[in-house]
C-alpha positions as CSV (number, residue, x, y, z in Angstrom):
1,X,0.0,0.0,0.0
2,X,1.3,3.4,-0.9
3,X,1.9,6.1,1.7
4,X,0.7,9.7,1.3
5,X,4.1,11.1,0.2
6,X,4.3,8.3,-2.4
7,X,0.9,9.1,-3.7
8,X,1.8,12.8,-3.9
9,X,4.7,11.9,-6.2
10,X,2.6,9.8,-8.5
11,X,1.7,11.2,-11.9
12,X,-1.4,10.3,-13.8
13,X,-1.4,11.0,-17.5
14,X,-4.4,10.8,-19.7
15,X,-3.8,9.2,-23.1
16,X,-6.3,8.9,-25.9
17,X,-7.0,5.4,-26.9
18,X,-5.2,5.4,-30.2
19,X,-2.6,2.6,-30.5
20,X,0.4,5.0,-30.8
21,X,-0.4,6.6,-27.5
22,X,-0.4,3.2,-25.7
23,X,2.3,1.2,-27.4
24,X,4.0,-1.5,-25.3
25,X,7.3,-0.1,-26.5
26,X,6.8,2.9,-24.3
27,X,8.9,2.8,-21.2
28,X,6.9,4.3,-18.3
29,X,8.6,5.2,-15.0
30,X,7.1,3.5,-11.9
31,X,5.7,6.8,-10.6
32,X,3.6,7.4,-13.7
33,X,0.2,5.8,-14.5
34,X,-1.2,6.2,-17.9
35,X,-5.0,6.3,-17.9
36,X,-6.3,5.4,-21.3
37,X,-9.3,7.2,-22.7
38,X,-11.6,5.6,-25.3
39,X,-10.6,6.5,-28.9
40,X,-12.6,9.2,-30.5
41,X,-13.8,10.6,-27.1
42,X,-11.9,13.9,-27.0
43,X,-14.6,15.4,-24.8
44,X,-13.3,13.2,-21.9
45,X,-9.9,14.9,-22.0
46,X,-10.0,18.0,-19.9
47,X,-7.4,19.8,-22.0
48,X,-9.6,19.4,-25.1
49,X,-12.3,21.1,-23.1
50,X,-9.9,24.0,-22.3
51,X,-9.0,24.4,-26.0
52,X,-12.7,24.4,-26.9
53,X,-13.4,27.1,-24.3
54,X,-10.5,29.2,-25.7
55,X,-11.8,28.7,-29.3
56,X,-15.3,29.6,-28.4
57,X,-14.4,32.7,-26.5
58,X,-11.3,34.2,-28.1
59,X,-10.1,32.4,-31.1
60,X,-13.1,31.7,-33.4
61,X,-14.3,33.6,-36.4
62,X,-11.0,35.3,-37.1
63,X,-8.9,35.9,-40.1
64,X,-5.2,35.8,-39.3
65,X,-2.9,37.9,-41.4
66,X,0.3,36.1,-40.5
67,X,1.9,33.5,-38.4
68,X,2.9,36.1,-35.9
69,X,-0.7,37.3,-35.7
70,X,-1.8,33.7,-34.9
71,X,0.8,33.4,-32.2
72,X,-0.3,36.8,-30.7
73,X,-3.9,35.8,-30.6
74,X,-3.2,32.5,-29.0
75,X,-1.0,34.2,-26.4
76,X,-3.7,36.7,-25.7
77,X,-6.3,33.9,-25.3
78,X,-4.0,31.9,-23.0
79,X,-3.3,35.0,-20.8
80,X,-7.0,35.7,-20.6
81,X,-7.6,32.1,-19.4
82,X,-4.8,32.3,-16.9
83,X,-6.5,35.3,-15.4
84,X,-9.5,33.1,-14.7
85,X,-8.3,30.1,-12.6
86,X,-11.8,29.4,-11.5
87,X,-12.8,28.8,-15.1
88,X,-10.0,26.3,-15.6
89,X,-11.1,24.5,-12.5
90,X,-14.7,24.4,-13.6
91,X,-13.8,23.0,-17.0
92,X,-11.4,20.4,-15.6
93,X,-13.7,19.2,-12.7
94,X,-17.1,19.2,-14.3
95,X,-19.5,16.3,-13.6
96,X,-20.1,13.8,-16.4
97,X,-23.5,12.6,-17.4
């Protein structure tokens, strides 16, 4: 049985269910647990929900004039999101139906 300090050092990483994310050739350290998600279920990955929120609020319906313009808009969106930690928490901890 793991102790509290051991549990605090454990890492859980979500991986989509595609074969290349879960290859047996991958050497995973003992303190990392890969949690496979079903293939084609991006909505289960909290990071995908964060990107969707950013697209819906700051990145959609735009015409970018250059690569630098894209990077500037993405940085703006990321900084706006960082200013709202409660939003990130609500996206990442929502209840599932």
